[in-house]
C-alpha positions, 0 to 999 in steps of 0.5 A, a space after each residue: 359506292 357513293 361518288 363521295 366516298 374514298 374509292 379503294 384502288 383496283 391495283 395491285 395492293 403488293 405494287 406501291 408504284 401501280 396504286 399509288 400511279 392510279 391515285 395520282 392518275 384520278 387526282 390529274 383528271 380531278 385537278 384538270 376538272 377544275 382547271 378553269 374554275 373562277 375565283 369565285 368557283 374556288 371560293 365556293 368549293 374551299 366553304 364547302 369542303 371547310 363547312 363539312 369538317 366543320 359541322 362533323 367536328 364532334 365525330 372526327 375529334 371523337 375518332 381520333 381520341 378513340 383511334 389515336 389515343 392522344 390529347 382529348 375531345 373537347 380540345 380536339 372540337 375546339 382545334 378543328 373549327 379553329 384551324 379549318 375557320 381561321 384557314 378559310 378566313 385568312 385566305 378569303 381575300 387571297 388572290 389565287 386564279 389569273 392575274 394576282 399582282 400587277 407592278 406597273 412602275 417596274 412592268 410586272 404581272 404575276 399570273 398564278 397557277 396550280 403546282 399540281 398534285 400535293 402529297 400531305 404528309 400527316 403525323 400521327 399526333 395531328 390526323 384530324 385538323 392538318 388533312 384540312 388545312 393542307 387541303 383547303 389551301 390545295 384547293 385554293 390554288 386549283 390543286 388536287 391533294 393526297 394524304 398520307 396519313 400515319 398507319 397508327 392513326 389511319 381511320 381518322 385521316 380517313 373519316 377527315 378526307 371522306 368528310 371532305 370529299 362530301 364537300 367537293 361533291 356538293 360544290 359540284 367538284 370532282 371528290 377525287 380532289 382530295 384522296 388519302 393512301 390506303 393502308 399506308 406503307 413506308 413504300 407507299 408513302 415513298 412511291 407517293 412522294 416520287 409521284 407528285 408534283 410538291 411535298 408538304 410534310 408534317 411530321 417527324 425529324 425522318 420523314 421530312 428527311 425523307 420527302 427532302 431526298 425525294 427528288 420532289 420539291 417539299 415544304 418540311 417542318 423541323 423539331 418543336 421544343 419551343 422556349 418562353 423567356 419571362 423577364 423581369 418586367 412581364 405581367 406575370 399574371 397574364 404569363 403564367 395564364 399563357 404558359 398554363 394554356 398552351 402546356 395543357 390545350 390538348 394535352 400539349 400535342 402541339 409542337 408550339 406548346 412551351 417545353 421551356 419557360 427561362 424565367 429571371 431570378 426576380 420572378 422566377 418564385 412569384 411565376 413558378 406560384 401562379 403556374 402551380 395556382 394554375 394547375 401546375 405541380 413542381 415535382 421533387 428531385 426524386 420525382 424527377 428522376 422517376 419521371 425521367 426514367 419513364 419519359 426516356 427509358 433508353 437514355 440513348 433515346 432521345 425522344 419521349 416515350 410514346 407512353 407519355 405524348 399528348 397524355 393527361 398529367 394523372 396518366 404519366 404520373 402514374 406510370 412513373 408512380 408519383 402521387 399527384 395530387 387531385 385538379 393537376 393538369 400538367 407537371 413542373 421540372 425544375 432545371 439547370 442544364 441543357 442538351 442529351 444529359 438533360 433529357 428535359 431540355 428537349 422537346 417532351 410532346 407531352 404536359 411536363 415543363 421545364 421551368 429555366 431561373 436565368 439571373 442578369 440581363 436578357 443576354 442571360 435569357 437569350 443564352 439558355 433559349 440558345 443552348 436548349 433550342 440549340 439541343 432540339 428545336 433549331 430554328 422553331 419558335 421562342 417567345 417572351 412576356 415583357 414591356 421592355 421592347 429592348 429585351 424583346 429585340 434582343 430576343 428576336 435579334 439573336 435567336 435562330 428562331 422563324 417565330 418570336 411570340 410576343 405577350 402570347 399563348 405560344 400556340 398562337 404561332 400557327 395563327 390566331 385572331 390575336 396575330 397577324 401570322 398566317 393559320 397553318 400546322 406547318 411550321 417550317 424552320 429556315 436552314 436553321 432547321 432544315 428546311 427551305 424556308 422559315 415561313 408558316 406554310 400557307 396557300 401561297 406555298 401551294 402556287 405557282 407564278 408566272 411573271 410577265 414582263 414589259 418594257 418599263 423604260 426602253 432607252 434604258 442603259 446599263 448602270 456606269 462603273 461611276 455610278 456604282 462604284 463612285 463611293 467606293 473609290 472616293 475610299 479606297 481608290 480603284 
């Protein structure tokens, strides 16, 4: 087997500890081989690996759709290219080798160093683009990475890893900088999380909790369920276009895609008309009931059936025995409640959109956003289409969301040429969503920093009580 191919483990397949140990050993040897790389060498490696993914994007997209059955070919081709090229462009000017920042006024110099071997947990809905986005950030920081794919879509992730390994070899770097867990299982993934130096977990809530419980430092993500507010000042044509685009792209595999829209009563009907004109289909009450029974056959299970996740509208309608007219690309369910008794208020991971009407001022919309995300999606993302800065500010100030997307497609929350957010496929949600950060996980999270501190004022003394507390004393006394 050639060097760029995925090397099989020679260990006992029944012994996860030994098998993962061999992967870790090879990863550390590969990482040691690039420990002295200059920034120029690192950047050349990133370009080689990235291009080898981009040029094989159709192959990867085709394999992913065939194996997992989620999303669609054209969107995946676009997603792989945009996520990979966007990630690389985002990192072009980021220093990751040696001195990366100097603060002379504070006497501080920061030196970037690798974190080590990274365990990359991959969701079944993103086996194609997620491994490259994580691997490129890992390589930029001179780390090694081991991909732990979902068993359902192992071959798709393995193909992405193989193409990236070929890129490593082309750049003169060890292929083992990027590896994958063969025949993945819960036991192997658990062992990888224990032996790695850092975990980046993208996937379901149970996966993220397992990562945080492993004893290894971890960056995780939260539940999606993004809510999009359209107020009375919005450009309705733009709002409808952005909502429809996000809802239908790759059949809504992204956790960012609009799950619910909260529309002001004054523009509710007009917005609904525009969504219908863009491919939406508004379900009748009896159709809504049939769809609910199809998506949540067990009322106690609040995760949609796998049969509807990231599938075409016609497929979902057929399962629910709904006669869907031709040309309809997403389903609209009018809703007025939130919580377990109203499952459409949760994350749907499908081309199904819940449409809410709110009355009064922005406070009513904020209450609705908080109720929906309080059920599922706390800390993730909301958006607003508005020409009112006060409404935008109020939504940002009063919701527990890490990202507030203003007049955009909510999928742009993972980075876009139109905004300044870091490119990622790991969207953290802060303590609201059980995560350690609210940031888009990116290359800066894959580095350790050594802080060198020098004296800036050798004769300085500690601040006096008088300087620090005088204002307090004047008001309250000592």
